[in-house]
Every structure is written in C-alpha cells, then in structure tokens.
C-alpha positions as CSV (number, residue, x, y, z in Angstrom):
1,M,-34.8,18.3,-79.7
2,Q,-35.1,15.5,-77.2
3,A,-32.1,16.8,-75.3
4,H,-33.7,20.2,-75.1
5,T,-36.9,18.8,-73.7
6,T,-35.0,16.7,-71.1
7,L,-33.0,19.8,-70.1
8,K,-36.2,21.7,-69.7
9,Q,-37.7,19.0,-67.4
10,Q,-34.6,19.0,-65.3
11,N,-34.7,22.8,-64.8
12,T,-38.3,22.8,-63.6
13,V,-38.7,23.8,-60.0
14,R,-40.2,21.3,-57.7
15,P,-42.4,22.5,-54.9
16,A,-40.7,22.3,-51.5
17,R,-41.7,19.2,-49.5
18,T,-42.0,19.2,-45.7
19,P,-39.8,16.5,-44.3
20,I,-41.7,13.7,-42.7
21,W,-39.6,13.9,-39.5
22,L,-40.8,17.6,-39.1
23,C,-44.4,16.6,-39.5
24,L,-44.0,13.8,-36.9
25,A,-42.2,16.1,-34.5
26,L,-45.0,18.7,-34.8
27,I,-47.6,15.9,-34.1
28,A,-45.6,14.7,-31.1
29,V,-45.2,18.1,-29.6
30,S,-48.9,18.8,-30.1
31,A,-49.9,15.5,-28.5
32,F,-47.6,16.2,-25.6
33,L,-49.1,19.7,-25.0
34,Y,-52.6,18.3,-25.2
35,V,-51.9,15.5,-22.7
36,S,-50.2,18.0,-20.4
37,Q,-53.2,20.3,-20.5
38,V,-55.6,17.4,-19.9
39,A,-53.6,16.3,-16.9
40,R,-53.5,19.9,-15.5
41,V,-57.2,20.4,-16.0
42,S,-57.9,17.1,-14.3
43,S,-55.7,18.0,-11.3
44,I,-57.4,21.4,-11.0
45,N,-60.8,19.8,-11.2
46,S,-59.9,17.5,-8.3
47,Q,-58.7,20.4,-6.2
48,L,-61.9,22.3,-7.0
49,Q,-64.0,19.3,-5.8
50,Q,-62.0,19.1,-2.6
51,Q,-62.4,22.8,-1.9
52,S,-66.1,22.5,-2.6
53,Q,-66.4,19.7,-0.1
54,I,-64.5,21.6,2.5
55,S,-66.7,24.7,1.9
56,Q,-69.8,22.6,2.3
57,Q,-68.5,21.1,5.6
58,L,-67.7,24.6,6.9
59,L,-71.1,25.9,6.0
60,E,-72.8,23.0,7.9
61,Q,-70.5,23.5,10.9
62,R,-71.3,27.2,10.9
63,Q,-75.1,26.5,10.9
64,Y,-74.6,24.0,13.7
65,L,-72.6,26.4,15.8
66,Q,-75.1,29.2,15.2
67,L,-77.9,27.0,16.4
68,Q,-75.9,25.9,19.4
69,T,-75.1,29.5,20.3
70,A,-78.7,30.5,20.0
71,T,-79.8,27.6,22.2
72,E,-77.2,28.3,24.9
73,Q,-78.1,32.0,25.0
74,S,-81.8,31.4,25.5
75,P,-83.1,32.2,29.0
76,A,-84.7,28.7,29.4
77,Y,-81.3,27.1,28.8
78,I,-79.5,29.4,31.2
79,L,-82.0,28.8,33.9
80,Q,-81.7,25.0,33.4
81,Q,-78.0,25.1,33.6
82,A,-78.1,27.2,36.7
83,A,-80.4,24.7,38.3
84,N,-78.1,21.9,37.3
85,L,-75.3,23.7,39.1
86,G,-77.5,24.0,42.2
87,M,-78.1,27.7,41.9
88,Q,-81.4,29.2,43.2
89,P,-83.2,32.3,42.1
90,G,-82.4,35.0,44.6
91,N,-83.3,38.5,45.5
92,W,-81.6,40.7,42.9
93,G,-82.6,43.8,44.7
94,D,-85.6,44.5,42.5
95,Q,-88.1,42.8,44.9
96,P,-88.9,44.1,48.3
C-alpha cells in the first residue's frame, strides 16, 4: 500500500513555475523602457521650455517694433527728422 501511495504522489502534476531568469528579464526590460520614457519626456520638456522662451522673446520684439513703427510714422517725429536734416516747410501748392 505504501508503494501505491508513493506512486500516486509521484504522478501528481505540479503547477508550472516561471523561471527566475524570465522574471528578472521582464523586470529589466520594464525598467529600461521606463528609464527611456523618462529621458524622452525630460528632453521634450527642455525643448518646450526653450521654445516658450523664444516665443516670449519674439512677442516682446514684436511689441517693441510696433511701438517704434507707430512712433516713426507720427507727424511730429517726421517733422523733427526733417528739421534735423535741414529741411524747411515749403509751399506745397496749397497756399497762395
């Protein structure tokens, strides 16, 4: 009877075990992918900050140029520049 019991115990099916090397490989691949994604996000974030700074500089430059253009187109500025060049108001044909 003991031989029969021993034979029964040997015939029992063991649940399949996942090899430890496979678990370690999956963990290593997951860690590598995570680190790669973190590095990529960091790089993209840096680029985004640089582009934001460039955009801000361009906006400030545009505002400055718009103000400068408005100033240089004003009649008072034009008259002042003409006087600096030695120009005098003359008869444009609208005065007798």
